[in-house]
CHARMM-style PDB file with segment names, atoms N, HN, CA, C and O in Angstrom:
ATOM      1  N   MET     1      72.113 103.002 110.466  1.00  0.00      PROA
ATOM      2  CA  MET     1      71.121 102.221 109.749  1.00  0.00      PROA
ATOM      3  C   MET     1      71.811 101.475 108.618  1.00  0.00      PROA
ATOM      4  O   MET     1      72.638 102.044 107.906  1.00  0.00      PROA
ATOM      5  N   ALA     2      71.475 100.217 108.455  1.00  0.00      PROA
ATOM      6  HN  ALA     2      70.803  99.754 109.033  1.00  0.00      PROA
ATOM      7  CA  ALA     2      72.048  99.406 107.384  1.00  0.00      PROA
ATOM      8  C   ALA     2      71.444  99.806 106.044  1.00  0.00      PROA
ATOM      9  O   ALA     2      70.353 100.375 105.989  1.00  0.00      PROA
ATOM     10  N   ASP     3      72.151  99.509 104.982  1.00  0.00      PROA
ATOM     11  HN  ASP     3      73.037  99.047 105.027  1.00  0.00      PROA
ATOM     12  CA  ASP     3      71.631  99.791 103.649  1.00  0.00      PROA
ATOM     13  C   ASP     3      70.436  98.900 103.353  1.00  0.00      PROA
ATOM     14  O   ASP     3      70.416  97.726 103.721  1.00  0.00      PROA
ATOM     15  N   ALA     4      69.446  99.466 102.687  1.00  0.00      PROA
ATOM     16  HN  ALA     4      69.462 100.420 102.388  1.00  0.00      PROA
ATOM     17  CA  ALA     4      68.249  98.709 102.317  1.00  0.00      PROA
ATOM     18  C   ALA     4      68.367  98.275 100.859  1.00  0.00      PROA
ATOM     19  O   ALA     4      68.916  98.993 100.023  1.00  0.00      PROA
ATOM     20  N   ASP     5      67.843  97.091 100.573  1.00  0.00      PROA
ATOM     21  HN  ASP     5      67.398  96.508 101.252  1.00  0.00      PROA
ATOM     22  CA  ASP     5      67.794  96.610  99.195  1.00  0.00      PROA
ATOM     23  C   ASP     5      66.575  97.154  98.465  1.00  0.00      PROA
ATOM     24  O   ASP     5      66.616  97.394  97.259  1.00  0.00      PROA
ATOM     25  N   VAL     6      65.480  97.349  99.215  1.00  0.00      PROA
ATOM     26  HN  VAL     6      65.447  97.154 100.195  1.00  0.00      PROA
ATOM     27  CA  VAL     6      64.208  97.764  98.623  1.00  0.00      PROA
ATOM     28  C   VAL     6      63.566  98.807  99.529  1.00  0.00      PROA
ATOM     29  O   VAL     6      63.588  98.680 100.753  1.00  0.00      PROA
ATOM     30  N   LEU     7      62.997  99.837  98.917  1.00  0.00      PROA
ATOM     31  HN  LEU     7      62.979  99.941  97.923  1.00  0.00      PROA
ATOM     32  CA  LEU     7      62.241 100.850  99.653  1.00  0.00      PROA
ATOM     33  C   LEU     7      60.761 100.576  99.434  1.00  0.00      PROA
ATOM     34  O   LEU     7      60.290 100.554  98.297  1.00  0.00      PROA
ATOM     35  N   VAL     8      60.026 100.366 100.524  1.00  0.00      PROA
ATOM     36  HN  VAL     8      60.408 100.384 101.448  1.00  0.00      PROA
ATOM     37  CA  VAL     8      58.577 100.157 100.463  1.00  0.00      PROA
ATOM     38  C   VAL     8      57.932 101.411 101.030  1.00  0.00      PROA
ATOM     39  O   VAL     8      58.127 101.750 102.197  1.00  0.00      PROA
ATOM     40  N   ILE     9      57.161 102.096 100.194  1.00  0.00      PROA
ATOM     41  HN  ILE     9      57.003 101.821  99.246  1.00  0.00      PROA
ATOM     42  CA  ILE     9      56.493 103.324 100.615  1.00  0.00      PROA
ATOM     43  C   ILE     9      55.072 102.977 101.016  1.00  0.00      PROA
ATOM     44  O   ILE     9      54.274 102.529 100.193  1.00  0.00      PROA
ATOM     45  N   GLY    10      54.765 103.183 102.270  1.00  0.00      PROA
ATOM     46  HN  GLY    10      55.413 103.547 102.939  1.00  0.00      PROA
ATOM     47  CA  GLY    10      53.467 102.839 102.829  1.00  0.00      PROA
ATOM     48  C   GLY    10      53.599 101.611 103.700  1.00  0.00      PROA
ATOM     49  O   GLY    10      54.012 100.553 103.225  1.00  0.00      PROA
ATOM     50  N   ALA    11      53.255 101.738 104.962  1.00  0.00      PROA
ATOM     51  HN  ALA    11      52.920 102.598 105.347  1.00  0.00      PROA
ATOM     52  CA  ALA    11      53.396 100.622 105.898  1.00  0.00      PROA
ATOM     53  C   ALA    11      52.048 100.209 106.465  1.00  0.00      PROA
ATOM     54  O   ALA    11      51.917  99.897 107.648  1.00  0.00      PROA
ATOM     55  N   GLY    12      51.051 100.216 105.588  1.00  0.00      PROA
ATOM     56  HN  GLY    12      51.158 100.469 104.627  1.00  0.00      PROA
ATOM     57  CA  GLY    12      49.756  99.660 105.964  1.00  0.00      PROA
ATOM     58  C   GLY    12      49.789  98.160 105.750  1.00  0.00      PROA
ATOM     59  O   GLY    12      50.858  97.550 105.766  1.00  0.00      PROA
ATOM     60  N   GLN    13      48.634  97.571 105.553  1.00  0.00      PROA
ATOM     61  HN  GLN    13      47.766  98.067 105.541  1.00  0.00      PROA
ATOM     62  CA  GLN    13      48.556  96.113 105.403  1.00  0.00      PROA
ATOM     63  C   GLN    13      49.417  95.622 104.240  1.00  0.00      PROA
ATOM     64  O   GLN    13      50.203  94.691 104.415  1.00  0.00      PROA
ATOM     65  N   ALA    14      49.289  96.214 103.084  1.00  0.00      PROA
ATOM     66  HN  ALA    14      48.651  96.971 102.942  1.00  0.00      PROA
ATOM     67  CA  ALA    14      50.032  95.755 101.907  1.00  0.00      PROA
ATOM     68  C   ALA    14      51.535  95.969 102.072  1.00  0.00      PROA
ATOM     69  O   ALA    14      52.328  95.103 101.701  1.00  0.00      PROA
ATOM     70  N   GLY    15      51.930  97.110 102.622  1.00  0.00      PROA
ATOM     71  HN  GLY    15      51.287  97.814 102.922  1.00  0.00      PROA
ATOM     72  CA  GLY    15      53.349  97.381 102.819  1.00  0.00      PROA
ATOM     73  C   GLY    15      53.996  96.445 103.816  1.00  0.00      PROA
ATOM     74  O   GLY    15      55.128  96.005 103.617  1.00  0.00      PROA
ATOM     75  N   LEU    16      53.277  96.136 104.899  1.00  0.00      PROA
ATOM     76  HN  LEU    16      52.358  96.493 105.060  1.00  0.00      PROA
ATOM     77  CA  LEU    16      53.806  95.204 105.893  1.00  0.00      PROA
ATOM     78  C   LEU    16      53.967  93.802 105.312  1.00  0.00      PROA
ATOM     79  O   LEU    16      54.962  93.125 105.574  1.00  0.00      PROA
ATOM     80  N   VAL    17      52.991  93.373 104.527  1.00  0.00      PROA
ATOM     81  HN  VAL    17      52.183  93.922 104.314  1.00  0.00      PROA
ATOM     82  CA  VAL    17      53.086  92.055 103.897  1.00  0.00      PROA
ATOM     83  C   VAL    17      54.245  92.031 102.909  1.00  0.00      PROA
ATOM     84  O   VAL    17      55.006  91.064 102.866  1.00  0.00      PROA
ATOM     85  N   MET    18      54.380  93.085 102.121  1.00  0.00      PROA
ATOM     86  HN  MET    18      53.761  93.869 102.157  1.00  0.00      PROA
ATOM     87  CA  MET    18      55.486  93.164 101.164  1.00  0.00      PROA
ATOM     88  C   MET    18      56.823  93.099 101.890  1.00  0.00      PROA
ATOM     89  O   MET    18      57.723  92.378 101.459  1.00  0.00      PROA
ATOM     90  N   GLY    19      56.964  93.830 102.969  1.00  0.00      PROA
ATOM     91  HN  GLY    19      56.233  94.416 103.319  1.00  0.00      PROA
ATOM     92  CA  GLY    19      58.193  93.795 103.749  1.00  0.00      PROA
ATOM     93  C   GLY    19      58.485  92.412 104.290  1.00  0.00      PROA
ATOM     94  O   GLY    19      59.635  91.974 104.298  1.00  0.00      PROA
ATOM     95  N   HSD    20      57.457  91.724 104.739  1.00  0.00      PROA
ATOM     96  HN  HSD    20      56.522  92.080 104.732  1.00  0.00      PROA
ATOM     97  CA  HSD    20      57.615  90.367 105.264  1.00  0.00      PROA
ATOM     98  C   HSD    20      58.155  89.424 104.187  1.00  0.00      PROA
ATOM     99  O   HSD    20      59.112  88.687 104.427  1.00  0.00      PROA
ATOM    100  N   TYR    21      57.548  89.448 103.014  1.00  0.00      PROA
ATOM    101  HN  TYR    21      56.771  90.046 102.818  1.00  0.00      PROA
ATOM    102  CA  TYR    21      57.972  88.536 101.955  1.00  0.00      PROA
ATOM    103  C   TYR    21      59.325  88.922 101.364  1.00  0.00      PROA
ATOM    104  O   TYR    21      60.086  88.045 100.957  1.00  0.00      PROA
ATOM    105  N   LEU    22      59.635  90.199 101.308  1.00  0.00      PROA
ATOM    106  HN  LEU    22      59.017  90.912 101.638  1.00  0.00      PROA
ATOM    107  CA  LEU    22      60.971  90.609 100.868  1.00  0.00      PROA
ATOM    108  C   LEU    22      62.022  90.106 101.847  1.00  0.00      PROA
ATOM    109  O   LEU    22      63.084  89.631 101.443  1.00  0.00      PROA
ATOM    110  N   ASN    23      61.719  90.214 103.132  1.00  0.00      PROA
ATOM    111  HN  ASN    23      60.857  90.600 103.459  1.00  0.00      PROA
ATOM    112  CA  ASN    23      62.633  89.720 104.155  1.00  0.00      PROA
ATOM    113  C   ASN    23      62.829  88.211 104.041  1.00  0.00      PROA
ATOM    114  O   ASN    23      63.953  87.721 104.153  1.00  0.00      PROA
ATOM    115  N   ARG    24      61.749  87.478 103.820  1.00  0.00      PROA
ATOM    116  HN  ARG    24      60.836  87.876 103.729  1.00  0.00      PROA
ATOM    117  CA  ARG    24      61.840  86.021 103.646  1.00  0.00      PROA
ATOM    118  C   ARG    24      62.658  85.649 102.419  1.00  0.00      PROA
ATOM    119  O   ARG    24      63.271  84.582 102.376  1.00  0.00      PROA
ATOM    120  N   ALA    25      62.669  86.536 101.413  1.00  0.00      PROA
ATOM    121  HN  ALA    25      62.171  87.403 101.448  1.00  0.00      PROA
ATOM    122  CA  ALA    25      63.432  86.289 100.195  1.00  0.00      PROA
ATOM    123  C   ALA    25      64.903  86.654 100.363  1.00  0.00      PROA
ATOM    124  O   ALA    25      65.685  86.525  99.421  1.00  0.00      PROA
ATOM    125  N   GLY    26      65.285  87.107 101.552  1.00  0.00      PROA
ATOM    126  HN  GLY    26      64.650  87.212 102.317  1.00  0.00      PROA
ATOM    127  CA  GLY    26      66.681  87.428 101.824  1.00  0.00      PROA
ATOM    128  C   GLY    26      67.060  88.867 101.537  1.00  0.00      PROA
ATOM    129  O   GLY    26      68.241  89.214 101.563  1.00  0.00      PROA
ATOM    130  N   LEU    27      66.075  89.709 101.263  1.00  0.00      PROA
ATOM    131  HN  LEU    27      65.116  89.427 101.243  1.00  0.00      PROA
ATOM    132  CA  LEU    27      66.328  91.127 101.014  1.00  0.00      PROA
ATOM    133  C   LEU    27      66.111  91.926 102.296  1.00  0.00      PROA
ATOM    134  O   LEU    27      65.514  91.436 103.255  1.00  0.00      PROA
ATOM    135  N   HSD    28      66.596  93.138 102.296  1.00  0.00      PROA
ATOM    136  HN  HSD    28      67.081  93.536 101.517  1.00  0.00      PROA
ATOM    137  CA  HSD    28      66.468  94.017 103.462  1.00  0.00      PROA
ATOM    138  C   HSD    28      65.621  95.223 103.077  1.00  0.00      PROA
ATOM    139  O   HSD    28      66.146  96.217 102.576  1.00  0.00      PROA
ATOM    140  N   PRO    29      64.298  95.140 103.313  1.00  0.00      PROA
ATOM    141  CA  PRO    29      63.430  96.259 102.949  1.00  0.00      PROA
ATOM    142  C   PRO    29      63.472  97.373 103.995  1.00  0.00      PROA
ATOM    143  O   PRO    29      63.712  97.139 105.179  1.00  0.00      PROA
ATOM    144  N   LEU    30      63.232  98.575 103.518  1.00  0.00      PROA
ATOM    145  HN  LEU    30      63.037  98.765 102.556  1.00  0.00      PROA
ATOM    146  CA  LEU    30      63.046  99.725 104.398  1.00  0.00      PROA
ATOM    147  C   LEU    30      61.618 100.202 104.184  1.00  0.00      PROA
ATOM    148  O   LEU    30      61.272 100.644 103.088  1.00  0.00      PROA
ATOM    149  N   LEU    31      60.788 100.118 105.209  1.00  0.00      PROA
ATOM    150  HN  LEU    31      61.069  99.759 106.099  1.00  0.00      PROA
ATOM    151  CA  LEU    31      59.404 100.548 105.122  1.00  0.00      PROA
ATOM    152  C   LEU    31      59.288 101.962 105.681  1.00  0.00      PROA
ATOM    153  O   LEU    31      59.761 102.243 106.782  1.00  0.00      PROA
ATOM    154  N   VAL    32      58.663 102.838 104.924  1.00  0.00      PROA
ATOM    155  HN  VAL    32      58.278 102.609 104.030  1.00  0.00      PROA
ATOM    156  CA  VAL    32      58.447 104.215 105.379  1.00  0.00      PROA
ATOM    157  C   VAL    32      56.966 104.536 105.250  1.00  0.00      PROA
ATOM    158  O   VAL    32      56.280 104.038 104.358  1.00  0.00      PROA
ATOM    159  N   ASP    33      56.492 105.371 106.151  1.00  0.00      PROA
ATOM    160  HN  ASP    33      57.050 105.776 106.876  1.00  0.00      PROA
ATOM    161  CA  ASP    33      55.087 105.748 106.161  1.00  0.00      PROA
ATOM    162  C   ASP    33      54.976 107.127 106.780  1.00  0.00      PROA
ATOM    163  O   ASP    33      55.815 107.511 107.595  1.00  0.00      PROA
ATOM    164  N   ARG    34      53.961 107.868 106.406  1.00  0.00      PROA
ATOM    165  HN  ARG    34      53.280 107.557 105.744  1.00  0.00      PROA
ATOM    166  CA  ARG    34      53.790 109.199 107.005  1.00  0.00      PROA
ATOM    167  C   ARG    34      53.194 109.130 108.403  1.00  0.00      PROA
ATOM    168  O   ARG    34      53.252 110.101 109.157  1.00  0.00      PROA
ATOM    169  N   ALA    35      52.622 107.982 108.749  1.00  0.00      PROA
ATOM    170  HN  ALA    35      52.575 107.193 108.136  1.00  0.00      PROA
ATOM    171  CA  ALA    35      52.046 107.799 110.084  1.00  0.00      PROA
ATOM    172  C   ALA    35      53.166 107.671 111.117  1.00  0.00      PROA
ATOM    173  O   ALA    35      54.309 107.395 110.751  1.00  0.00      PROA
ATOM    174  N   PRO    36      52.859 107.866 112.392  1.00  0.00      PROA
ATOM    175  CA  PRO    36      53.899 107.831 113.426  1.00  0.00      PROA
ATOM    176  C   PRO    36      54.474 106.443 113.716  1.00  0.00      PROA
ATOM    177  O   PRO    36      55.541 106.336 114.320  1.00  0.00      PROA
ATOM    178  N   ALA    37      53.775 105.366 113.290  1.00  0.00      PROA
ATOM    179  HN  ALA    37      52.908 105.452 112.799  1.00  0.00      PROA
ATOM    180  CA  ALA    37      54.253 104.007 113.564  1.00  0.00      PROA
ATOM    181  C   ALA    37      53.832 103.085 112.428  1.00  0.00      PROA
ATOM    182  O   ALA    37      52.838 103.343 111.748  1.00  0.00      PROA
ATOM    183  N   LEU    38      54.584 102.018 112.224  1.00  0.00      PROA
ATOM    184  HN  LEU    38      55.391 101.809 112.776  1.00  0.00      PROA
ATOM    185  CA  LEU    38      54.216 101.041 111.206  1.00  0.00      PROA
ATOM    186  C   LEU    38      52.904 100.371 111.588  1.00  0.00      PROA
ATOM    187  O   LEU    38      52.684 100.044 112.754  1.00  0.00      PROA
ATOM    188  N   GLY    39      52.035 100.169 110.608  1.00  0.00      PROA
ATOM    189  HN  GLY    39      52.213 100.436 109.660  1.00  0.00      PROA
ATOM    190  CA  GLY    39      50.746  99.537 110.866  1.00  0.00      PROA
ATOM    191  C   GLY    39      49.757 100.434 111.584  1.00  0.00      PROA
ATOM    192  O   GLY    39      48.760  99.944 112.114  1.00  0.00      PROA
ATOM    193  N   HSD    40      50.005 101.730 111.616  1.00  0.00      PROA
ATOM    194  HN  HSD    40      50.815 102.128 111.186  1.00  0.00      PROA
ATOM    195  CA  HSD    40      49.188 102.670 112.376  1.00  0.00      PROA
ATOM    196  C   HSD    40      47.722 102.663 111.937  1.00  0.00      PROA
ATOM    197  O   HSD    40      46.829 102.753 112.780  1.00  0.00      PROA
ATOM    198  N   SER    41      47.463 102.559 110.641  1.00  0.00      PROA
ATOM    199  HN  SER    41      48.188 102.486 109.956  1.00  0.00      PROA
ATOM    200  CA  SER    41      46.077 102.605 110.173  1.00  0.00      PROA
ATOM    201  C   SER    41      45.265 101.448 110.738  1.00  0.00      PROA
ATOM    202  O   SER    41      44.082 101.618 111.034  1.00  0.00      PROA
ATOM    203  N   TRP    42      45.873 100.279 110.893  1.00  0.00      PROA
ATOM    204  HN  TRP    42      46.833 100.141 110.653  1.00  0.00      PROA
ATOM    205  CA  TRP    42      45.172  99.141 111.485  1.00  0.00      PROA
ATOM    206  C   TRP    42      44.940  99.362 112.970  1.00  0.00      PROA
ATOM    207  O   TRP    42      43.854  99.088 113.480  1.00  0.00      PROA
ATOM    208  N   ARG    43      45.944  99.850 113.654  1.00  0.00      PROA
ATOM    209  HN  ARG    43      46.826 100.072 113.240  1.00  0.00      PROA
ATOM    210  CA  ARG    43      45.808 100.053 115.101  1.00  0.00      PROA
ATOM    211  C   ARG    43      44.764 101.101 115.432  1.00  0.00      PROA
ATOM    212  O   ARG    43      44.101 101.010 116.466  1.00  0.00      PROA
ATOM    213  N   SER    44      44.607 102.097 114.568  1.00  0.00      PROA
ATOM    214  HN  SER    44      45.145 102.171 113.729  1.00  0.00      PROA
ATOM    215  CA  SER    44      43.690 103.191 114.876  1.00  0.00      PROA
ATOM    216  C   SER    44      42.254 102.909 114.441  1.00  0.00      PROA
ATOM    217  O   SER    44      41.351 103.655 114.821  1.00  0.00      PROA
ATOM    218  N   ARG    45      42.013 101.858 113.656  1.00  0.00      PROA
ATOM    219  HN  ARG    45      42.746 101.252 113.348  1.00  0.00      PROA
ATOM    220  CA  ARG    45      40.659 101.569 113.188  1.00  0.00      PROA
ATOM    221  C   ARG    45      39.973 100.456 113.963  1.00  0.00      PROA
ATOM    222  O   ARG    45      38.768 100.528 114.206  1.00  0.00      PROA
ATOM    223  N   TRP    46      40.711  99.440 114.351  1.00  0.00      PROA
ATOM    224  HN  TRP    46      41.690  99.382 114.154  1.00  0.00      PROA
ATOM    225  CA  TRP    46      40.106  98.280 114.990  1.00  0.00      PROA
ATOM    226  C   TRP    46      40.802  97.980 116.308  1.00  0.00      PROA
ATOM    227  O   TRP    46      41.968  98.323 116.506  1.00  0.00      PROA
ATOM    228  N   ASN    47      40.067  97.334 117.205  1.00  0.00      PROA
ATOM    229  HN  ASN    47      39.120  97.056 117.044  1.00  0.00      PROA
ATOM    230  CA  ASN    47      40.644  96.953 118.492  1.00  0.00      PROA
ATOM    231  C   ASN    47      41.632  95.808 118.362  1.00  0.00      PROA
ATOM    232  O   ASN    47      42.514  95.646 119.207  1.00  0.00      PROA
ATOM    233  N   SER    48      41.494  95.024 117.325  1.00  0.00      PROA
ATOM    234  HN  SER    48      40.778  95.155 116.639  1.00  0.00      PROA
ATOM    235  CA  SER    48      42.419  93.917 117.102  1.00  0.00      PROA
ATOM    236  C   SER    48      42.617  93.734 115.607  1.00  0.00      PROA
ATOM    237  O   SER    48      41.829  94.239 114.807  1.00  0.00      PROA
ATOM    238  N   LEU    49      43.652  93.024 115.231  1.00  0.00      PROA
ATOM    239  HN  LEU    49      44.293  92.614 115.881  1.00  0.00      PROA
ATOM    240  CA  LEU    49      43.956  92.800 113.825  1.00  0.00      PROA
ATOM    241  C   LEU    49      43.324  91.489 113.371  1.00  0.00      PROA
ATOM    242  O   LEU    49      43.926  90.424 113.507  1.00  0.00      PROA
ATOM    243  N   ARG    50      42.130  91.569 112.842  1.00  0.00      PROA
ATOM    244  HN  ARG    50      41.641  92.434 112.732  1.00  0.00      PROA
ATOM    245  CA  ARG    50      41.433  90.390 112.326  1.00  0.00      PROA
ATOM    246  C   ARG    50      41.221  90.594 110.836  1.00  0.00      PROA
ATOM    247  O   ARG    50      40.729  91.639 110.409  1.00  0.00      PROA
ATOM    248  N   LEU    51      41.592  89.601 110.049  1.00  0.00      PROA
ATOM    249  HN  LEU    51      41.993  88.753 110.395  1.00  0.00      PROA
ATOM    250  CA  LEU    51      41.490  89.722 108.600  1.00  0.00      PROA
ATOM    251  C   LEU    51      40.204  89.116 108.060  1.00  0.00      PROA
ATOM    252  O   LEU    51      39.757  88.075 108.541  1.00  0.00      PROA
ATOM    253  N   PHE    52      39.617  89.751 107.080  1.00  0.00      PROA
ATOM    254  HN  PHE    52      39.981  90.596 106.689  1.00  0.00      PROA
ATOM    255  CA  PHE    52      38.562  89.209 106.229  1.00  0.00      PROA
ATOM    256  C   PHE    52      37.243  88.913 106.917  1.00  0.00      PROA
ATOM    257  O   PHE    52      36.328  88.412 106.264  1.00  0.00      PROA
ATOM    258  N   THR    53      37.103  89.193 108.179  1.00  0.00      PROA
ATOM    259  HN  THR    53      37.847  89.600 108.710  1.00  0.00      PROA
ATOM    260  CA  THR    53      35.859  88.919 108.886  1.00  0.00      PROA
ATOM    261  C   THR    53      35.522  90.118 109.769  1.00  0.00      PROA
ATOM    262  O   THR    53      36.384  90.616 110.493  1.00  0.00      PROA
ATOM    263  N   PRO    54      34.284  90.578 109.713  1.00  0.00      PROA
ATOM    264  CA  PRO    54      33.913  91.666 110.615  1.00  0.00      PROA
ATOM    265  C   PRO    54      34.184  91.277 112.068  1.00  0.00      PROA
ATOM    266  O   PRO    54      33.989  90.121 112.445  1.00  0.00      PROA
ATOM    267  N   ALA    55      34.621  92.204 112.863  1.00  0.00      PROA
ATOM    268  HN  ALA    55      34.780  93.143 112.557  1.00  0.00      PROA
ATOM    269  CA  ALA    55      35.007  91.934 114.250  1.00  0.00      PROA
ATOM    270  C   ALA    55      33.869  91.314 115.054  1.00  0.00      PROA
ATOM    271  O   ALA    55      34.117  90.516 115.957  1.00  0.00      PROA
ATOM    272  N   ARG    56      32.631  91.668 114.739  1.00  0.00      PROA
ATOM    273  HN  ARG    56      32.429  92.317 114.005  1.00  0.00      PROA
ATOM    274  CA  ARG    56      31.522  91.134 115.541  1.00  0.00      PROA
ATOM    275  C   ARG    56      31.381  89.623 115.408  1.00  0.00      PROA
ATOM    276  O   ARG    56      30.762  88.993 116.265  1.00  0.00      PROA
ATOM    277  N   HSD    57      31.944  89.016 114.342  1.00  0.00      PROA
ATOM    278  HN  HSD    57      32.447  89.527 113.645  1.00  0.00      PROA
ATOM    279  CA  HSD    57      31.860  87.570 114.146  1.00  0.00      PROA
ATOM    280  C   HSD    57      33.038  86.830 114.783  1.00  0.00      PROA
ATOM    281  O   HSD    57      33.073  85.600 114.735  1.00  0.00      PROA
ATOM    282  N   ASN    58      33.985  87.524 115.367  1.00  0.00      PROA
ATOM    283  HN  ASN    58      33.956  88.523 115.405  1.00  0.00      PROA
ATOM    284  CA  ASN    58      35.179  86.901 115.910  1.00  0.00      PROA
ATOM    285  C   ASN    58      35.209  86.866 117.430  1.00  0.00      PROA
ATOM    286  O   ASN    58      36.294  86.839 118.010  1.00  0.00      PROA
ATOM    287  N   ARG    59      34.103  86.865 118.073  1.00  0.00      PROA
ATOM    288  HN  ARG    59      33.221  86.886 117.601  1.00  0.00      PROA
ATOM    289  CA  ARG    59      34.076  86.878 119.518  1.00  0.00      PROA
ATOM    290  C   ARG    59      34.363  85.530 120.098  1.00  0.00      PROA
ATOM    291  OT1 ARG    59      34.377  85.373 121.319  1.00  0.00      PROA
TER     292      ARG     59
END
């Protein structure tokens, strides 16, 4: 594993976004979470990843 510049604890929505922007800034983040996979809380709650709108309005 390569050395990380930043440790992001929590890989939910906020952690994933933080990792994305750190990566765009040229840094190498390491995201860790107690869940078995990154973004697990989103995958286990909704059938799809839709932001800011209840799923029933996105058909």
